[in-house]
C-alpha positions in Angstrom: 0.0 0.0 0.0 1.3 3.4 -1.0 2.1 5.9 1.8 0.1 9.1 1.9 1.6 12.2 0.4 3.4 14.4 2.9 4.0 18.1 2.7 7.3 19.8 3.5 7.1 19.4 7.2 6.5 15.7 7.0 2.8 15.7 7.8 0.2 14.0 5.6 -1.6 16.4 3.2 -5.0 15.5 4.6 -4.0 16.7 8.0 -3.2 20.1 9.4 -1.9 21.6 12.5 -4.6 22.6 14.8 -2.4 25.4 16.3 -1.8 26.9 12.9 -5.2 26.3 11.1 -7.4 27.9 13.7 -5.1 30.7 14.9 -6.2 34.2 13.8 -2.6 35.1 13.1 -2.4 32.7 10.3 -5.9 33.3 9.1 -6.3 29.8 7.8 -4.1 30.7 4.7 -2.0 27.5 5.0 -5.0 25.1 5.0 -6.4 26.8 1.8 -3.1 26.4 0.1 -2.8 22.7 1.1 -6.4 22.0 0.0 -5.7 23.7 -3.5 -2.5 21.7 -3.7 -4.4 18.5 -3.0 -7.0 19.2 -5.6 -4.2 20.0 -8.2 -2.4 16.8 -7.3 -5.5 14.7 -8.1 -5.7 16.1 -11.6 -3.6 13.9 -13.9 -0.7 15.7 -15.5 -1.0 18.8 -13.2 2.1 20.7 -12.3 2.6 21.5 -8.6 4.4 24.8 -9.4 1.4 26.0 -11.5 -0.9 25.1 -8.7 1.1 27.2 -6.4 1.1 30.2 -8.7 -2.7 29.9 -9.1 -3.1 29.7 -5.4 -0.9 32.8 -4.9 -2.9 34.7 -7.5 -6.2 33.9 -5.9 -8.3 36.9 -4.8 -7.7 36.0 -1.2 -4.0 36.5 -1.5 -4.2 39.6 -3.6 -3.5 42.8 -1.7 -6.4 45.3 -1.8 -8.8 42.9 -3.5 -11.3 43.3 -0.8 -11.3 46.8 1.0 -11.3 46.9 4.8 -14.5 47.7 6.4 -12.9 50.7 8.1 -11.5 52.2 4.8 -12.7 55.5 3.7 -15.2 56.3 1.0 -12.6 57.5 -1.4 -11.3 53.9 -1.7 -14.8 52.6 -2.3 -16.0 54.8 -5.1 -14.2 55.4 -8.5 -13.0 58.9 -9.3 -15.4 61.2 -11.0 -14.9 62.4 -14.4 -14.8 66.2 -15.2 -18.1 67.6 -16.5 -16.7 68.3 -19.9 -15.4 64.7 -20.4 -18.8 63.1 -19.7 -20.9 61.7 -22.4 -24.6 62.8 -22.3 -26.4 59.6 -22.9 -29.9 61.3 -22.4 -30.0 64.5 -24.6 -32.8 66.7 -24.0 -35.8 67.0 -26.3 -34.8 70.5 -27.4 -31.4 69.3 -28.6 -32.9 66.4 -30.5 -35.5 68.7 -32.2 -32.8 71.3 -33.1 -30.6 68.6 -34.7 -33.5 67.2 -36.7 -34.5 70.6 -37.9 -31.0 71.4 -39.0 -30.7 68.1 -40.8 -34.1 68.7 -42.6 -32.9 72.4 -43.4 -29.7 71.2 -45.0 -31.4 68.4 -46.9 -34.2 70.7 -48.3 -31.8 73.4 -49.1 -29.7 71.1 -51.3 -32.8 69.7 -53.0 -34.0 73.2 -53.8 -30.6 74.5 -55.0 -31.5 73.8 -58.7 -29.6 76.8 -60.0 -26.5 76.5 -57.9 -24.4 75.8 -61.0 -24.5 75.7 -64.7 -24.6 71.9 -64.6 -27.6 71.9 -62.3 -31.1 70.8 -63.3 -32.1 74.4 -63.8 -28.7 75.9 -64.7 -30.0 77.7 -67.7 -32.2 79.9 -65.3 -29.0 81.0 -63.3 -28.5 84.2 -65.2 -32.1 85.4 -64.6 -31.8 84.4 -60.9 -28.5 86.5 -60.7 -30.3 89.5 -62.2 -33.0 89.1 -59.6 -30.3 88.9 -57.0 -29.0 92.4 -58.0 -32.6 93.9 -57.7 -32.4 93.0 -54.0 -28.9 94.2 -53.3 -28.3 96.9 -50.8 -26.1 99.2 -53.0 -28.7 99.8 -55.8 -31.4 100.6 -53.2 -29.1 103.0 -51.3 -27.9 104.9 -54.3 -31.5 105.1 -55.7 -32.9 106.4 -52.4 -30.1 109.1 -52.3 -30.7 110.2 -55.8 -34.4 110.4 -55.4 -34.0 112.3 -52.1 -31.7 114.8 -53.9 -34.2 115.3 -56.6 -37.3 115.6 -54.4 -38.8 119.1 -54.0 -41.7 118.3 -51.5 -41.6 117.9 -47.8 -43.8 114.8 -47.9 -41.5 113.1 -50.5 -38.4 114.0 -48.5 -40.0 112.6 -45.4 -40.8 109.2 -46.9 -37.4 109.0 -48.7 -35.6 109.9 -45.5 -37.2 107.2 -43.7 -36.5 104.7 -46.4 -32.9 105.6 -46.2 -33.1 105.1 -42.4 -34.7 101.7 -42.9 -32.0 100.6 -45.4 -29.1 101.6 -43.1 -30.9 99.9 -40.1 -31.2 96.7 -42.3 -27.5 96.7 -43.2 -26.5 97.3 -39.5 -28.7 94.5 -38.0 -27.9 91.9 -40.7 -24.1 92.5 -40.5 -24.4 92.2 -36.6 -26.3 89.0 -36.7 -24.1 87.4 -39.3 -21.0 88.3 -37.3 -22.4 86.8 -34.2 -23.8 83.6 -35.7 -21.1 83.0 -38.3 -23.0 80.3 -40.2 -21.2 79.2 -43.3 -23.0 79.3 -46.6 -24.1 76.0 -48.2 -21.3 73.9 -49.6 -22.9 74.0 -53.1 -22.8 77.7 -53.3 -20.5 79.5 -55.8 -19.0 82.8 -54.4 -19.7 84.8 -57.5 -22.0 87.3 -55.8 -22.3 91.0 -56.7 -20.1 93.2 -54.5 -19.5 91.3 -51.3 -17.9 92.4 -48.0 -16.3 90.4 -45.3 -19.5 89.4 -43.5 -21.1 88.3 -46.7 -19.3 84.9 -46.5 -21.7 84.0 -43.7 -25.2 82.8 -44.5 -27.6 83.6 -41.5 -29.7 85.6 -42.1 -30.4 86.3 -45.7 -29.8 90.1 -46.3 -31.5 90.1 -49.6 -34.6 88.5 -48.0 -34.7 91.0 -45.0 -34.3 93.9 -47.5 -37.1 92.5 -49.7 -39.5 92.1 -46.7 -38.7 95.5 -45.4 -38.9 97.4 -48.7 -42.1 95.7 -49.7 -43.8 96.5 -46.5 -42.6 100.0 -46.6 -43.9 100.5 -50.2 -47.3 99.0 -49.5 -47.8 101.2 -46.4 -46.5 104.6 -47.9 -47.2 104.5 -51.5 -50.5 104.5 -53.3 -50.5 101.8 -55.8 -53.0 99.9 -57.8 -53.9 96.3 -56.8 -51.8 94.7 -59.6 -48.7 96.6 -58.6 -49.2 95.7 -55.0 -49.4 92.1 -56.1 -46.3 92.5 -58.1 -44.4 93.9 -55.1 -45.4 90.8 -52.9 -44.4 88.5 -55.6 -41.1 90.2 -56.1 -40.2 89.8 -52.4 -41.4 86.2 -52.3 -39.6 85.1 -55.5 -36.4 87.0 -54.5 -36.3 85.1 -51.2 -36.9 81.8 -53.1 -34.1 82.6 -55.5 -31.5 82.8 -52.6 -32.2 79.0 -52.0 -32.3 78.1 -55.7 -29.0 79.8 -56.2 -27.5 77.9 -53.3 -26.6 81.2 -51.5 -28.6 80.4 -48.3 -30.5 77.7 -46.4 -34.2 77.6 -46.0 -33.9 78.7 -42.3 -31.9 81.7 -43.5 -34.5 82.9 -45.8 -37.4 82.2 -43.3 -35.7 84.2 -40.6 -34.9 86.9 -43.2 -38.6 87.4 -43.8 -39.3 87.7 -40.2 -36.5 90.1 -39.5 -37.5 92.4 -42.4 -41.0 92.4 -41.3 -40.0 93.5 -37.7 -37.5 96.0 -39.0 -40.3 98.0 -40.6 -42.1 98.0 -37.2 -39.0 99.6 -35.8 -38.8 102.2 -38.5 -42.5 102.9 -38.1 -42.2 103.4 -34.4 -39.1 105.7 -34.9 -40.6 107.5 -37.8 -38.5 110.7 -38.7 -40.4 113.8 -39.4 -39.8 117.6 -39.2 -41.4 117.5 -35.9 -39.4 114.6 -34.4 -36.1 115.3 -36.2 -36.1 119.0 -37.3 -32.4 119.3 -37.3 -32.0 116.4 -39.8 -34.4 118.0 -42.2 -32.9 121.4 -41.9 -29.4 120.2 -42.7 -30.6 118.3 -45.6 -32.4 121.4 -47.0 -29.4 123.7 -46.6 -27.7 122.6 -49.8 
């Protein structure tokens, strides 16, 4: 009969020293090591050295595997990430709505840009659209207003033209300010062949031609006596001019929509601050001196 296997101290593997196994000083570590060695020895072809390595790598023997009960909360919780490094897994409804609106705006603007280039589906209409673009430019309107103001010989005519000049200057100031603050780039399919551009014209939001068309059309309809067909033509000119900005690829749909709104509100500002010989007498006197 084969003798039982013995450990390094000459004791059988199935037995353990009561003084060492139950003492708190040793914590029962030797018994667990002998038990794992006994299990590994029963597996055919097992290596005792590998068994000892697995026993030493067990979570019981790792330092810091189980934190002590008296350890501080800093050892229990993982470190918090900075606020800017966190990923927002639950975006707000407003953020989702704005992203969806932006995606629809870009898709629709590209679909409507049928005159963006000569090779586009409506490329043959591009010269006509560019002529319409010039009709809404700020320089022709400013020069035309100044010329009519210099040739006018009535106080009523000068009052209307003076306020039209004030409205055009207000439009240029507000549009340039908003474009400089928002800094939205023009559509990618746009060709930078516009008539007389300045530094802020490389930005897209809002459409200056559309704001000017809405402002001037409302001004004309309120201060000029026109027949109904002419009034319809003024409204159609403003609407087609705004649509041409998208067809030429100059602006996105939201640029034009906000341009109509801003131009409409600009006239309300001009009407509230209406210049007259009673409210601004110095201005009219200086203009009449030449």
